[in-house]
C-alpha positions as a Markdown table, in Angstrom:
| # | Residue | x | y | z |
|---|---|---|---|---|
| 1 | Met | -33.9 | -16.2 | 14.3 |
| 2 | Ser | -31.1 | -15.0 | 12.2 |
| 3 | Ala | -27.8 | -13.4 | 13.6 |
| 4 | Asn | -27.1 | -9.9 | 13.0 |
| 5 | Cys | -24.6 | -7.2 | 14.3 |
| 6 | Asn | -26.8 | -6.3 | 17.4 |
| 7 | Thr | -27.5 | -9.8 | 18.8 |
| 8 | Ala | -24.5 | -12.1 | 17.6 |
| 9 | Ser | -21.6 | -13.0 | 19.2 |
| 10 | Leu | -18.2 | -11.9 | 18.1 |
| 11 | Asn | -16.7 | -15.3 | 18.2 |
| 12 | Val | -17.4 | -15.7 | 14.4 |
| 13 | Tyr | -14.7 | -12.9 | 14.0 |
| 14 | Ser | -12.1 | -14.6 | 16.1 |
| 15 | Pro | -9.6 | -16.6 | 14.5 |
| 16 | Ser | -10.1 | -20.4 | 15.2 |
| 17 | Phe | -8.8 | -23.5 | 13.4 |
| 18 | Gly | -11.6 | -23.5 | 11.0 |
| 19 | Ser | -11.5 | -19.7 | 10.3 |
| 20 | Pro | -7.8 | -18.6 | 10.6 |
| 21 | Trp | -6.8 | -15.0 | 10.6 |
| 22 | Asn | -5.4 | -14.0 | 7.2 |
| 23 | Ala | -4.8 | -11.3 | 5.0 |
| 24 | Lys | -8.2 | -11.3 | 3.7 |
| 25 | Lys | -9.7 | -10.5 | 7.0 |
| 26 | Ile | -7.1 | -8.0 | 7.9 |
| 27 | Asn | -8.1 | -6.3 | 4.7 |
| 28 | His | -11.5 | -6.2 | 5.6 |
| 29 | Leu | -10.8 | -4.8 | 9.2 |
| 30 | Tyr | -8.9 | -2.1 | 7.7 |
| 31 | Lys | -11.8 | -1.4 | 5.1 |
| 32 | Arg | -14.3 | -1.1 | 8.2 |
| 33 | Leu | -12.2 | 0.9 | 10.5 |
| 34 | Ala | -10.1 | 3.0 | 8.1 |
| 35 | Tyr | -9.8 | 3.6 | 4.5 |
| 36 | Gly | -8.0 | 0.1 | 3.7 |
| 37 | Ile | -4.5 | -1.2 | 3.6 |
| 38 | Ser | -2.0 | -2.4 | 1.1 |
| 39 | Pro | -1.6 | -6.2 | 0.5 |
| 40 | Asp | 1.9 | -6.2 | 1.6 |
| 41 | Ala | 1.1 | -4.3 | 4.7 |
| 42 | Ala | -1.7 | -6.9 | 5.6 |
| 43 | Thr | 0.6 | -9.5 | 5.0 |
| 44 | Leu | 3.2 | -8.1 | 7.6 |
| 45 | Leu | 0.1 | -8.3 | 10.2 |
| 46 | Ile | -0.8 | -11.5 | 9.9 |
| 47 | Asn | 1.1 | -12.7 | 12.8 |
| 48 | Arg | -0.5 | -10.2 | 15.0 |
| 49 | Ser | -3.9 | -11.1 | 16.9 |
| 50 | Pro | -7.0 | -9.2 | 15.8 |
| 51 | Ser | -7.1 | -7.2 | 19.2 |
| 52 | Glu | -3.5 | -6.2 | 18.7 |
| 53 | Ile | -4.1 | -5.0 | 15.4 |
| 54 | Val | -7.3 | -3.1 | 16.6 |
| 55 | Asp | -5.5 | -1.6 | 19.6 |
| 56 | Gly | -2.7 | -0.4 | 16.9 |
| 57 | Ile | -5.1 | 1.4 | 14.7 |
| 58 | Ile | -6.7 | 3.3 | 17.6 |
| 59 | Asp | -3.2 | 4.0 | 19.2 |
| 60 | Asp | -2.1 | 5.5 | 15.6 |
| 61 | Ala | -5.3 | 7.6 | 15.6 |
| 62 | Ile | -4.8 | 9.1 | 19.2 |
| 63 | Ala | -1.0 | 9.8 | 18.3 |
| 64 | Gln | -1.6 | 11.7 | 15.1 |
| 65 | Pro | -0.9 | 15.3 | 15.4 |
| 66 | Asn | -3.6 | 17.9 | 14.4 |
| 67 | Trp | -3.8 | 19.1 | 10.9 |
| 68 | Pro | -2.1 | 22.3 | 10.3 |
| 69 | Lys | -4.4 | 25.3 | 10.1 |
| 70 | Pro | -5.3 | 26.1 | 6.4 |
| 71 | Ser | -4.0 | 29.4 | 4.9 |
| 72 | Trp | -7.7 | 30.4 | 4.4 |
| 73 | Ala | -8.8 | 29.8 | 8.1 |
| 74 | Asp | -8.6 | 33.3 | 9.2 |
| 75 | Asp | -9.9 | 34.7 | 6.2 |
| 76 | Phe | -13.4 | 33.4 | 6.1 |
| 77 | Gly | -13.4 | 33.7 | 2.4 |
| 78 | Asp | -16.0 | 32.2 | 0.0 |
| 79 | Leu | -15.0 | 28.2 | 0.1 |
| 80 | Ser | -17.4 | 27.4 | -2.7 |
| 81 | Val | -14.7 | 28.8 | -5.4 |
| 82 | Gly | -11.4 | 29.3 | -6.1 |
| 83 | Asp | -8.1 | 28.1 | -4.5 |
| 84 | Ser | -9.3 | 27.9 | -1.1 |
| 85 | Arg | -11.8 | 25.2 | -2.0 |
| 86 | Lys | -9.2 | 23.4 | -3.7 |
| 87 | Glu | -6.7 | 23.3 | -1.0 |
| 88 | Trp | -9.4 | 22.3 | 1.3 |
| 89 | Lys | -10.3 | 19.3 | -0.6 |
| 90 | Arg | -6.5 | 18.3 | -1.3 |
| 91 | Thr | -6.0 | 18.5 | 2.5 |
| 92 | Phe | -9.2 | 16.7 | 3.5 |
| 93 | Val | -8.6 | 13.7 | 0.8 |
| 94 | Lys | -5.0 | 13.4 | 1.7 |
| 95 | Ala | -5.7 | 13.1 | 5.4 |
| 96 | Met | -8.5 | 10.6 | 4.9 |
| 97 | Leu | -6.2 | 8.2 | 3.1 |
| 98 | Gln | -3.3 | 8.7 | 5.5 |
| 99 | Asn | -4.9 | 9.0 | 8.8 |
| 100 | Gly | -7.5 | 6.0 | 8.5 |
| 101 | Leu | -9.5 | 5.9 | 11.6 |
| 102 | Arg | -9.2 | 9.2 | 13.1 |
| 103 | Asp | -10.3 | 10.8 | 9.7 |
| 104 | Arg | -12.8 | 8.1 | 9.0 |
| 105 | Met | -14.4 | 9.1 | 12.2 |
| 106 | Ser | -14.2 | 12.8 | 11.4 |
| 107 | Phe | -15.9 | 12.3 | 8.1 |
| 108 | Phe | -18.7 | 10.1 | 10.0 |
| 109 | Trp | -19.4 | 12.8 | 12.5 |
| 110 | Ser | -18.9 | 15.8 | 10.1 |
| 111 | Asn | -22.4 | 14.4 | 8.5 |
| 112 | His | -23.8 | 14.3 | 12.1 |
| 113 | Phe | -22.9 | 17.6 | 13.3 |
| 114 | Val | -23.4 | 19.9 | 10.3 |
| 115 | Thr | -21.7 | 23.4 | 10.9 |
| 116 | Ser | -21.4 | 26.3 | 8.7 |
| 117 | Tyr | -19.2 | 29.4 | 9.4 |
């Protein structure tokens, strides 16, 4: 029986002598939980344990302020065309890249709880 994410132990992800914690693993962690990390930032985290890094990612997501209300929020105009759509796309993409886990989860849940105004 081959191991998979549902049945396998997490021990293979824990640093050990044969599989030390390194920038490559930190980069992988950030690709899975956020939208990546710069090589310089990953290098700075090498001395932190995986659990400290995950706790930091979660703490950062919780501490982030809410997005500011967009200018078109009370207008309920047509978001399919014009400046409203462009503003929404700019805000959304910028937030995804800056806010890591929180906006990765927002993007994930937005596809599960589809809504319209």
